[in-house]
N, C-alpha and C positions, 0 to 999 in steps of 0.2 A: 392280814394281807401284807406281804412283803413290799416295801417301797423300793422301786427300781431307781438307781442313780444313773443319770445320763449327763455326761460331760459334753459340752459343745465348745469346740476349738475354732476360733476365727483368727486367721493370720492376716494382719492388716499392713498395708503399705500405701499411704496416700490415697485412701479410698474415698475420702470426702463424705458426701451425703449418703453414698451407697452403704457405708458401714452403719450409719444411724438408721436407715430404712431397714436394713437386715436385722439389727438388734430390736427394732420396734416390732417386726414381724414375729420374732422369737417371744417377745413379751406378750403378744396377743394370743399365743398358743393356749389351747384348752387341753390341759393334761390332768390325768387322774392317777394317783399312785406312783407319780414320777417326781423325783427330786432333781432339779436342774443345777448343774455346776457350769456356769458360763465363764469362759476364759477367752480373753483377747490378747494375742501376742502381736505387739507392734514392732515392726522392723525399722525403727528410726525414721518414722514419717516426718515430713517437713510441712505438712498441711495442718488443717484444724480438725481432722477426722475424729480425734479422741475427745474433743472439747465437751461434748454432751454425755459421753459414756460414763463418766465418774458418778453421775447422778443415778445410774441404774443400780438398784438394790442387789447386793450379792455378787456383782460382777468382779472378776479378778483380772486386772490389766497388768500385763508384763511389758515393760518398755525396754527393748534392746537398744544398746548404745550405737549399734551399727546394724546394717541389714545382714542378718545371718543366713538368709535364704529360707525357702519354704520348708524343706525337710528338717533342718535344725530347729526351726521355730515350732513346727508341729511336735517335735520330740520334747520340747519344753512343756508343751501342753499335755502330751501323753503322760509324762512323769507326774504332772499335777493331777491327773485323772486316774491314777493307779487304783484307787478304791472304788471307782465307778464300775457299773455292770456293762455299760456301753459308752462308746465315744463317737461323737459325730464331728467330722470335718465339714465346715461350712464356709463357703466363700463369702466375702463381704458384698459381692455384687449379686447376691441372691435374696429372694423374699420367699418365705415359707408360708403356707396356709395355716389356719387355726388348728386344723387336725393333723397336720403333717407329722409332727413328732409322736403323737399318740399312735397314729396308724403304723408308723415305722417300728416303734417299740413293741407294739402288740404283735406285729408280724415276726419280728426277731424272736420274741419269747415263744410264739407258737411254732416256730421253725428253728429249733436250736442247732440244726445241722448247717445253717447258713451263718457264716462268719462275717461277711461283708455285704451290706445292702445299699443299693442305689435306687434312684427313682426317676420319673419322667421330668425332663427339663423343658419349660416353655419359654420362648423368647418374647420380645416386646410386642410381637404381632399375634401371639398366641399359638405360634407354630411349634411343633415338637422338634427339639434339637437332638442330634446324636450325642450320646453321653456315655457310651460304653466302648471299650477297646479290647483288642486281642493282645495276647502276649507277643511282643515283637519277634519276628524271625528275619534272618538275613535276606531271604528272597523278597519279602515284603518291603524292606528298606530299598532294595534294588528297584522294585516297581515304582516306589515313590521318587527316587532320585532320577530315574529315566523319564518320569512323567507319565508312565503307562497307567498308574492308578488314578490319575486325574482324567486322562483321556477315555479310559475304559474301566471304570471302577467296579463294574459287576464281574469283570473277568480277572483283572489284576488288582488284588486286594491290597490296600495300604497297610502300613506297618502297625498303626495304632488304632485310631478311631474307626469304628465299624459303621460307615455311612450306609452300607447296604442293608442294614437290619430294619425291621418294622418295629419302631419304638412305641407303638400302641399295644404291643404284646409283651407280657412278662417273660423273662428267660434267664437261664443261667449263663453267665459270661465269664471271661477271664478277668476283666477289670471294669469297675465303674470309676468315673473321673472324680477327683477330690473335691469338686464344688459341693457335692452332697454325698458323703461317704460315711455310712454308719458301720462301726466296727464292734464286734463282740470282744470285750477286753481279754477274754481267755486267749485270743489269738496272739496278743502281745507276749504272753508267757511262753508261747511256742516258737515264735519267729523273731521276737524283738520289735524294735521300732523302725522308723525310716532310716535308710542309709544316707548319712549326712554328706557323703561325697557328691550327691546330687544336689546342687544349689537350688535348682528348680527344674521341673519336668523329669519324667521317667521315675521319680521316687515312688509314685503310686504303682506304676507298672512293675517295678522291682519288688515292692512289698506284696502286691497281689500274686506275682509269680511265685514268690517264696511260700505264700499261703497255698497256692495250687500244688506245689511240690509235695506238701504234706496232706493233700486231698481235702483241704478246706474250701467250702463253696462260696462263690460270689454270685449274688442274685440281683437282677434288675426288676423292680416292681413297677409296672406301668399303671397300677391303680393309685399310686401315690405321686403327687406332682409338686413342683416348685417353679417359681419364676427365676430365670438365670439370664442376666444380661450378656455375659460372656465377654472375653477380651480383657476385662478388668483394667487395672492401671498400667499393665505392661504395654497397652496400646501406645503409650507415650515414649517408650524406649524400645522401638522395634529392632534396632541393631543388636542391643544387648539381649533382647528376647530370642532372636534367631541364634545368637552365639550360645546362649545357655541351652537351647534345644539341641543344637549340633553337638555340643560338648557332652551333654547328658546322654545323648544317643550313643556316642563312643564309649562312655563309661558303662552303659548298660551292656553293650556288646562285649566289652572286655571282661565284664563280670560273668556273663552267661553263655557266650559263644565259644566254640572250639578254636584252635589256633588258626586254622585255614579261614574260618569265617571272620575272625578278628582282622586278619591281613586284608581280606577283600573289603571289609567295612571301612577300614582306614583309607584304602586306595580310592574307593568310590566317593567317600565323603570329602576327602581333601583335594582330589584332582578331577573327578568327573562331575560331581554335583555343582561346583561353582559355575561350570560352563552351561549345564542344563538349566540351572536356576536363572542365569542372566538371559539366556535365550527365551525362557518362558516369560520373564518380566517384559522383554521387548515385544514379543508377539501378542501379549495380553494388555498392551498399552499401560504398563505399570513401570515404565522406564525411570520414573521419579524415585522408585524404591531401590534402584541399583546401587546408589552410594551407600545406603544403609546395609544392603546385603554384602557389599564389598567390605565395609567396616566390620561386620560380623565375622567374616572369614579371616580378616586380619587379626581380630581378637583371638580367634581359634588357633591360628598358626602360632602366634606369639605365646599363647598359653601352653600349647603342646611343647614348644621349644624349651620354655622355662621348666616345664615338668620333667623333660628328659634331662636337662642340665642338673636339676636337683636330684634326680634318680641316680645319675652316674657320678655325682659329686663334683 
């Protein structure tokens, strides 16, 4: 019987006890005929999240001298897992069950037409969280920016997370989020790794869209589940988190949209969304978040100005 090699890549940035709990759940896994290659990529954490990790047998810890971002860090792990059959992206704020890895591998082997696999995400209350997304289109960005997708989500679909789906049912999707994203390594040979221009956010959307273009399937399996806290350590840097989301959205649009769509996306992101976002924060009693949102847009404007200056010399 052939041994299946599974690499697990965890990108860490100040995850504290969450990382230790995640790794402990991996160690509790009951697996048969599977060889684990456990890789932690640390993005210059300043906490003690790595302290107990070195005692784990067989773990490979890569410490970046600075925060390289999610996409670039994942790519370091992908390169280290080139000889694996499958690679699992796993967030440090997740806890997997004893049979999660075995069930996922068995399903991937039994269904070789599936290149990317996701599973059911349960929150701290045991509720099922939305964990799949559609390939972003301009019209869906418009609904998000104007607030229509928040007010009437069943009519005006948002650009990414598919909140309208029944996550108790398995389904083919455009994308599963990277908190638990198992990839058949053959896909890397066809489309390459993550695009490192995405510091964080939309790198999975871009990767999954490139897979979709060559007719590779992404599947959400509702019979397999994990615990996922969500939010992660980015809760502590909300202004930067919003900036990276906005910047990555523009990068995605510039990569995949036509020229007219690109122009529209820039206009609504830079000039319309700040107004609608501030109005939403006011009417939803979240006025305390306005300074952070303002800071995020200032980051975005300055980044775009510097990028243009560099482009034109």
